[in-house]
C-alpha positions as CSV (number, residue, x, y, z in Angstrom):
1,M,35.6,-11.8,39.8
2,K,37.2,-8.6,38.7
3,T,41.0,-8.6,38.5
4,N,41.3,-4.8,38.9
5,T,39.0,-3.6,41.6
6,K,39.1,0.2,42.2
7,S,39.3,1.5,45.7
8,S,40.0,4.9,47.2
9,I,41.6,5.8,50.5
10,T,41.8,9.3,51.9
11,L,44.9,9.9,53.9
12,P,45.7,12.6,56.5
13,A,48.1,15.2,55.1
14,D,51.1,13.9,57.1
15,Q,50.6,10.3,55.8
16,L,50.1,11.5,52.3
17,K,53.4,13.4,52.5
18,L,55.1,10.2,53.7
19,V,53.6,8.2,50.8
20,I,54.8,10.9,48.3
21,S,58.2,10.9,49.9
22,L,58.5,7.2,49.7
23,Q,57.3,7.2,46.2
24,A,60.2,9.4,45.2
25,K,62.8,7.4,47.2
26,L,61.5,4.1,45.9
27,K,61.1,5.5,42.4
28,A,57.6,4.0,42.4
29,K,55.3,4.7,39.5
30,S,52.3,5.5,41.7
31,K,51.3,6.0,45.3
32,V,49.3,2.7,45.1
33,E,52.6,0.9,44.4
34,V,54.1,2.4,47.6
35,V,51.1,1.2,49.6
36,R,51.3,-2.3,48.0
37,R,55.0,-2.6,48.8
38,G,54.3,-1.5,52.4
39,L,51.5,-4.1,52.7
40,R,53.8,-6.8,51.3
41,L,56.6,-5.9,53.7
42,L,54.1,-5.9,56.6
43,Q,52.9,-9.4,55.6
44,E,56.4,-10.7,55.3
45,A,57.4,-9.3,58.7
46,T,54.3,-10.8,60.3
47,E,55.0,-14.2,58.8
48,R,58.6,-14.1,60.0
49,E,57.5,-13.2,63.5
50,S,55.0,-16.1,63.5
51,L,57.9,-18.4,62.4
52,R,60.1,-17.1,65.2
53,E,57.4,-17.7,67.7
54,A,56.9,-21.3,66.4
55,Y,60.6,-22.0,66.7
56,R,60.7,-20.6,70.2
57,R,57.8,-22.8,71.3
58,A,59.4,-25.9,69.6
59,S,62.8,-25.2,71.2
60,K,61.3,-24.7,74.6
61,A,59.3,-28.0,74.3
62,T,62.4,-30.0,73.2
63,R,64.9,-28.6,75.8
64,P,64.4,-31.3,78.5
65,A,64.7,-34.1,75.9
66,L,67.8,-32.5,74.4
67,S,69.6,-32.4,77.8
68,Q,68.8,-36.1,78.3
69,E,70.0,-37.0,74.8
70,L,73.2,-35.1,75.2
71,A,73.8,-36.9,78.5
72,E,73.3,-40.2,76.9
73,L,75.7,-39.4,74.0
74,E,78.4,-38.0,76.4
75,G,79.7,-41.5,77.2
76,L,79.7,-42.5,73.5
77,A,81.7,-39.5,72.4
78,S,85.0,-40.8,73.8
79,E,84.3,-44.5,73.2
80,G,87.2,-46.2,71.4
81,L,89.6,-43.2,71.7
82,D,91.9,-45.2,74.0
83,E,92.9,-47.4,71.1
84,W,94.4,-44.4,69.2
């Protein structure tokens, strides 16, 4: 397998201007580096969103059990305080 595979992408003029503008702002060596950074950021954002959704589902699934557990612990929280 080749480590450096060549590819070419033709961008519309407005998108090319954006890439060139970002290249200057990021002080990137090439337009390809700008695209790679963008792809990495997109991947990270997508993974974060997937994690958020997983936490939402897990939280929703455990809410009924949490209420029950807290109710059971409520009586234990003040146990033994009369002695102080």
